[in-house]
C-alpha positions, 0 to 999 in steps of 0.5 A: 385264556392262554395258560403254560402249565409247567410240571417236572416229574420224577415219574417218567424216570423211575416209575412205571406210572404217574403219581397223583401230582402228575395226574393232576397237571394233565387234569388241569390241562383237560379241564382248561381245554373243556372250558374252552381255554387255551393250555400248554403243558410243559413237561418231561412226562410222555405217558397219558400225554397223547393228544396234549399239546405237550412242550418238552422240558429237561429233567433234573432227575437221573443217574448223575445225581445233584451234578445233573440236577445242577446242570439242568437247573442251569439250562433251563433258565434260558430255555423257560424264558423263551418258552414263556416269551414264545407262548406268550401265555396270560398266566404261568402255572408251574407246579414243581420247585425247579420251574416255580423258582425259575419262572418267578425269578424271570418275571421282570423278563417275561412279564407274566403273572406266576401262579404256583400249585403246591402239591403239598411236598413243600413242607419237606423243603422248607424246614432248617437245611444243613448242606450248602446245596440245600441252603442254596435251593431254599434261599432261591425258593424264599426269593421265588415266592416273594416274586410269585403272584400266587401260591395255591396249596392243597390243604389248610395245613399246608398253608399254614406250614408255608406262612409259618415259614415265610414268618421265620424268613422275616417276609411282610404280611403281604406275602402271606396273603398270596398263599391260598388253599385250593384242594386238588380233585379227580376227573369223574370221566376217568372212572366208570361207577358201573364196572364189573368187579374183577371177581365175584366175592359176595360171601367175602368182605373185601379190604383193599387199597390202590397206592404206590408201594413206597414204605411212607404209604403205609401199606405194611401197617395194613398187613400187620393188621390182616394178621390179627383180623384174619384170627377174628374173621374167616371171610376177609380178603385184602387187595393191594393194587399198585406197584413201587419200590416197596413191593418186595419188602411187602410181599415178604411180610405178607407171606403166610397170609394166603388172602392177600393179593397183590394186583400190581399197577393198573391203568384202569382201577374202577373194577378194582374199586367196584369190587372192594367193600373197604378202603384203606389209606394208611400213608404216614404223611400225604399231600392231598391222597386222590385215592381217597376221592376215588374211593368215596366216589365209588361209594366206599367207607374209607379208613384213613390216617389222620394226616394232611389232606386225608383228614381233610377229605374224611368227615370222621364217622360220617363219611369214613374212619380216621386212625392215628398214623403208624397205630396198627391197633387203631386201624385194626379196631376201625377196621373191625368195626366195619367188617362186623357191621354191614349196615355202617359200611353202606351208610359211611359209603353212601355218605362218602359218594354224596359228598364226592358229588357235591364237591364236584370233579376237576372241571368244576374245581378249575372253573370255580376256584382255579380260573378265578385265581388266574383272572385275579392275577391278570386284574393286578 
């Protein structure tokens, strides 16, 4: 099967690394190749695309803001039509708003099925809009949804939100059926379970997170909990792996906490996961949360906020522990349970790893769920 994957990203412009949605697009390309299919990746990404059959896409993000967005959006119509005709894919898989709208509305011309992936951010674009530009974009989105063959979201909550939105716009029930759930995943080959930890910490309990340092990722709540936990325990270290626009604020918040370490962005995160005893995912909201699956794969008990894909991945009390988002007291309480009970840490970690293996990796996801959906569009 020939699949044209399309993924625009802000990551290549103001981040030093790729986010989960971008890495998923690359994982999809690699998995399809391993399964002897013929993918092409249309993207503005340059990082981690060595050896990938990559087609350039213009970026709507830049210093000119909305003006540049509108100009590039307009320019992309003929370009994406040309791309879809030139590559002659069996299925087009757009993964960002601009290309989803354009590929869907151009279906009468390119005559290819269009299957979207919703990376978990549509809930923030489907609520009531007030500016003229935002309302125009939303109207285009509604028209595009009607044209799409299928839309797969990463969580049940995302699907429910989209269906509620479609109902509010008076769309027929037939359009609800095209919205299905396919959780995201990680590629096991990207990690090394046998990695040596970055340092030996036999007498310490290491509590860590690996995340982009943005305010909504919630690392500030972990640091607040760390102050009270340090008053109760003298054997803790807190590892924060990642970078982002909120790092300076977090470093300021951690002043006086001598056991908090910022490691910055790391391409190889296996040695850091191998060195942790407890993993924390404290985000205020999250589409899927690939770092939860990464930690589970490394047999770590995960303390995660009860939102989105985090909550759907963690079986509370069996593979990890949940807490109410932004609730520092609950986060501290759950962490304290694991700090004081090494047997519970081991039990939850083993169950988490077992569940990660049962759910498989990205190749399994493509083979068992994504490819059958693509093939279903061809039968239609």
